[in-house]
A tleap script that builds the chain and sets N, CA, C and O, in Angstrom:
source leaprc.protein.ff14SB
mol = sequence {
  NMET LEU ILE VAL ASP ALA ASP CYS TYR ASP
  VAL GLN PRO ILE GLY HIE LYS ARG VAL THR
  ARG ASP PHE ASN THR HIE PRO PHE PRO ALA
  GLU LEU GLY GLN ILE THR CYS VAL THR PHE
  SER TYR THR VAL HIE LEU GLY GLU GLN SER
  CILE
}
set mol.1.N position { 0.799 -25.501 23.590 }
set mol.1.CA position { 0.451 -24.412 23.235 }
set mol.1.C position { 1.706 -23.684 22.640 }
set mol.1.O position { 2.815 -23.878 23.139 }
set mol.2.N position { 1.507 -22.753 21.453 }
set mol.2.CA position { 2.475 -22.124 20.816 }
set mol.2.C position { 2.140 -20.646 20.996 }
set mol.2.O position { 0.993 -20.215 20.878 }
set mol.3.N position { 3.360 -19.781 21.331 }
set mol.3.CA position { 3.217 -18.368 21.280 }
set mol.3.C position { 4.255 -17.936 20.217 }
set mol.3.O position { 5.338 -18.483 20.012 }
set mol.4.N position { 3.752 -16.887 19.592 }
set mol.4.CA position { 4.425 -16.231 18.458 }
set mol.4.C position { 4.930 -14.652 19.038 }
set mol.4.O position { 4.168 -13.905 19.651 }
set mol.5.N position { 5.936 -14.421 18.809 }
set mol.5.CA position { 6.270 -12.677 18.975 }
set mol.5.C position { 7.181 -12.328 17.860 }
set mol.5.O position { 8.094 -13.021 17.411 }
set mol.6.N position { 6.817 -11.209 17.501 }
set mol.6.CA position { 7.342 -10.593 16.352 }
set mol.6.C position { 8.002 -9.093 16.857 }
set mol.6.O position { 7.452 -8.400 17.713 }
set mol.7.N position { 9.261 -8.725 16.182 }
set mol.7.CA position { 9.926 -7.615 16.462 }
set mol.7.C position { 10.095 -6.883 15.084 }
set mol.7.O position { 10.294 -7.549 14.068 }
set mol.8.N position { 10.007 -5.357 15.042 }
set mol.8.CA position { 10.509 -4.792 13.777 }
set mol.8.C position { 12.173 -4.637 13.859 }
set mol.8.O position { 12.845 -4.565 14.888 }
set mol.9.N position { 12.560 -4.612 12.714 }
set mol.9.CA position { 13.933 -4.295 12.567 }
set mol.9.C position { 14.056 -3.733 11.087 }
set mol.9.O position { 13.160 -3.800 10.245 }
set mol.10.N position { 15.211 -3.212 10.920 }
set mol.10.CA position { 15.311 -2.250 9.519 }
set mol.10.C position { 14.200 -1.386 9.307 }
set mol.10.O position { 13.541 -1.414 8.268 }
set mol.11.N position { 13.967 -0.601 10.284 }
set mol.11.CA position { 12.898 0.367 10.124 }
set mol.11.C position { 13.276 1.654 9.223 }
set mol.11.O position { 14.245 2.362 9.497 }
set mol.12.N position { 12.466 1.881 8.180 }
set mol.12.CA position { 12.731 2.965 7.396 }
set mol.12.C position { 11.292 3.769 7.188 }
set mol.12.O position { 10.170 3.294 7.365 }
set mol.13.N position { 11.599 4.993 6.801 }
set mol.13.CA position { 10.212 5.763 6.454 }
set mol.13.C position { 9.172 4.954 5.775 }
set mol.13.O position { 8.043 4.829 6.250 }
set mol.14.N position { 9.589 4.345 4.545 }
set mol.14.CA position { 8.427 3.651 3.838 }
set mol.14.C position { 8.233 2.119 4.218 }
set mol.14.O position { 7.709 1.313 3.449 }
set mol.15.N position { 8.722 1.794 5.515 }
set mol.15.CA position { 8.322 0.324 5.780 }
set mol.15.C position { 9.342 -0.231 6.828 }
set mol.15.O position { 10.199 0.506 7.317 }
set mol.16.N position { 9.248 -1.285 7.091 }
set mol.16.CA position { 10.168 -2.202 8.080 }
set mol.16.C position { 9.894 -3.853 7.676 }
set mol.16.O position { 9.067 -4.415 6.958 }
set mol.17.N position { 10.995 -4.302 8.497 }
set mol.17.CA position { 10.725 -5.833 8.444 }
set mol.17.C position { 10.433 -6.392 9.651 }
set mol.17.O position { 10.292 -5.720 10.672 }
set mol.18.N position { 10.344 -7.442 9.608 }
set mol.18.CA position { 9.768 -8.181 11.132 }
set mol.18.C position { 10.561 -9.434 11.219 }
set mol.18.O position { 10.863 -10.045 10.194 }
set mol.19.N position { 10.950 -9.887 12.534 }
set mol.19.CA position { 11.369 -11.253 12.872 }
set mol.19.C position { 10.538 -11.814 13.791 }
set mol.19.O position { 10.168 -11.125 14.741 }
set mol.20.N position { 10.099 -13.187 13.654 }
set mol.20.CA position { 9.344 -13.626 14.595 }
set mol.20.C position { 9.999 -14.910 15.270 }
set mol.20.O position { 10.888 -15.621 14.801 }
set mol.21.N position { 9.288 -15.039 16.584 }
set mol.21.CA position { 10.218 -16.071 17.305 }
set mol.21.C position { 8.855 -17.101 17.770 }
set mol.21.O position { 7.796 -16.597 18.144 }
set mol.22.N position { 9.023 -18.323 17.700 }
set mol.22.CA position { 8.195 -19.117 18.355 }
set mol.22.C position { 8.430 -19.730 19.739 }
set mol.22.O position { 9.575 -20.122 19.963 }
set mol.23.N position { 7.515 -19.865 20.688 }
set mol.23.CA position { 7.729 -20.294 22.035 }
set mol.23.C position { 6.699 -21.418 22.318 }
set mol.23.O position { 5.483 -21.240 22.238 }
set mol.24.N position { 7.180 -22.375 22.594 }
set mol.24.CA position { 6.343 -23.651 23.054 }
set mol.24.C position { 6.162 -23.697 24.576 }
set mol.24.O position { 7.163 -23.800 25.285 }
set mol.25.N position { 4.894 -23.623 25.134 }
set mol.25.CA position { 4.689 -23.750 26.547 }
set mol.25.C position { 3.930 -25.054 26.800 }
set mol.25.O position { 3.235 -25.629 25.963 }
set mol.26.N position { 4.083 -25.328 27.674 }
set mol.26.CA position { 3.696 -26.821 28.470 }
set mol.26.C position { 2.324 -26.324 29.288 }
set mol.26.O position { 2.385 -25.374 30.068 }
set mol.27.N position { 1.295 -26.926 29.082 }
set mol.27.CA position { 0.191 -26.563 29.980 }
set mol.27.C position { 0.187 -27.055 31.585 }
set mol.27.O position { -0.682 -26.684 32.374 }
set mol.28.N position { 1.237 -27.903 31.927 }
set mol.28.CA position { 1.409 -28.042 33.259 }
set mol.28.C position { 2.827 -28.117 33.656 }
set mol.28.O position { 3.308 -29.188 34.025 }
set mol.29.N position { 3.680 -26.780 33.584 }
set mol.29.CA position { 5.054 -26.739 33.891 }
set mol.29.C position { 5.202 -27.395 35.393 }
set mol.29.O position { 4.427 -27.216 36.333 }
set mol.30.N position { 6.262 -28.110 35.382 }
set mol.30.CA position { 6.697 -28.698 36.758 }
set mol.30.C position { 7.028 -27.689 37.859 }
set mol.30.O position { 6.584 -27.753 39.005 }
set mol.31.N position { 7.861 -26.743 37.383 }
set mol.31.CA position { 8.108 -25.693 38.347 }
set mol.31.C position { 7.128 -24.635 38.572 }
set mol.31.O position { 6.925 -24.301 39.739 }
set mol.32.N position { 6.542 -24.105 37.706 }
set mol.32.CA position { 5.529 -22.977 37.835 }
set mol.32.C position { 3.964 -23.400 38.283 }
set mol.32.O position { 3.291 -22.625 38.962 }
set mol.33.N position { 3.553 -24.442 37.928 }
set mol.33.CA position { 2.297 -25.086 38.236 }
set mol.33.C position { 1.395 -24.764 36.986 }
set mol.33.O position { 1.859 -24.260 35.963 }
set mol.34.N position { 0.054 -25.099 37.153 }
set mol.34.CA position { -0.899 -25.079 36.060 }
set mol.34.C position { -1.090 -23.711 35.427 }
set mol.34.O position { -1.180 -22.711 36.139 }
set mol.35.N position { -1.157 -23.647 34.052 }
set mol.35.CA position { -1.378 -22.547 33.446 }
set mol.35.C position { -2.805 -22.174 33.849 }
set mol.35.O position { -3.490 -23.177 34.047 }
set mol.36.N position { -3.476 -20.960 34.034 }
set mol.36.CA position { -4.716 -20.703 34.459 }
set mol.36.C position { -5.186 -19.452 33.398 }
set mol.36.O position { -6.390 -19.207 33.318 }
set mol.37.N position { -4.404 -18.821 32.746 }
set mol.37.CA position { -4.876 -17.827 32.078 }
set mol.37.C position { -3.903 -17.300 30.910 }
set mol.37.O position { -2.806 -16.899 31.300 }
set mol.38.N position { -4.130 -17.253 29.678 }
set mol.38.CA position { -3.277 -16.818 28.662 }
set mol.38.C position { -4.020 -15.541 28.005 }
set mol.38.O position { -5.125 -15.596 27.467 }
set mol.39.N position { -3.292 -14.484 28.129 }
set mol.39.CA position { -3.737 -13.093 27.408 }
set mol.39.C position { -3.042 -12.826 26.044 }
set mol.39.O position { -1.925 -13.312 25.868 }
set mol.40.N position { -3.592 -12.130 25.126 }
set mol.40.CA position { -3.037 -11.899 23.864 }
set mol.40.C position { -3.721 -10.671 23.420 }
set mol.40.O position { -4.762 -10.228 23.906 }
set mol.41.N position { -2.975 -10.115 22.360 }
set mol.41.CA position { -3.471 -9.101 21.538 }
set mol.41.C position { -3.267 -9.111 20.199 }
set mol.41.O position { -2.582 -10.039 19.768 }
set mol.42.N position { -3.778 -8.141 19.266 }
set mol.42.CA position { -3.641 -8.112 17.902 }
set mol.42.C position { -3.333 -6.981 17.626 }
set mol.42.O position { -3.925 -6.081 18.223 }
set mol.43.N position { -2.265 -6.625 16.590 }
set mol.43.CA position { -2.136 -5.319 15.968 }
set mol.43.C position { -2.574 -5.555 14.446 }
set mol.43.O position { -2.147 -6.467 13.738 }
set mol.44.N position { -3.448 -4.631 14.088 }
set mol.44.CA position { -4.091 -4.656 12.800 }
set mol.44.C position { -3.459 -3.540 12.059 }
set mol.44.O position { -3.274 -2.456 12.610 }
set mol.45.N position { -3.109 -3.773 10.786 }
set mol.45.CA position { -2.283 -2.791 10.008 }
set mol.45.C position { -3.370 -2.288 8.981 }
set mol.45.O position { -3.851 -3.140 8.233 }
set mol.46.N position { -3.755 -1.121 8.886 }
set mol.46.CA position { -4.790 -0.572 8.070 }
set mol.46.C position { -4.390 0.431 7.210 }
set mol.46.O position { -4.477 1.553 7.709 }
set mol.47.N position { -3.948 0.381 5.992 }
set mol.47.CA position { -3.565 1.510 5.258 }
set mol.47.C position { -1.995 1.991 5.736 }
set mol.47.O position { -1.125 1.127 5.620 }
set mol.48.N position { -1.665 3.084 6.170 }
set mol.48.CA position { -0.434 3.318 6.945 }
set mol.48.C position { -0.533 3.487 8.335 }
set mol.48.O position { 0.290 4.249 8.842 }
set mol.49.N position { -1.350 2.951 9.055 }
set mol.49.CA position { -1.720 3.044 10.291 }
set mol.49.C position { -1.797 1.738 11.046 }
set mol.49.O position { -2.313 0.804 10.431 }
set mol.50.N position { -1.386 1.522 12.230 }
set mol.50.CA position { -1.574 0.411 13.170 }
set mol.50.C position { -2.503 0.590 14.243 }
set mol.50.O position { -2.305 1.419 15.131 }
set mol.51.N position { -3.710 -0.300 14.190 }
set mol.51.CA position { -4.672 -0.059 15.182 }
set mol.51.C position { -4.820 -1.284 16.102 }
set mol.51.O position { -5.621 -1.262 17.036 }
savepdb mol mol.pdb
quit
């Protein structure tokens, strides 16, 4: 499973840049046990607003 995270940087009144990071997860990690739930959300940019 691949998880992607994004952070804003160089924030200015007219916009910003984003940096992303990828995380690989194993479905059966030896030290933590089986993954049973994955939650996620979306940010939608519409015009000048994030909803």
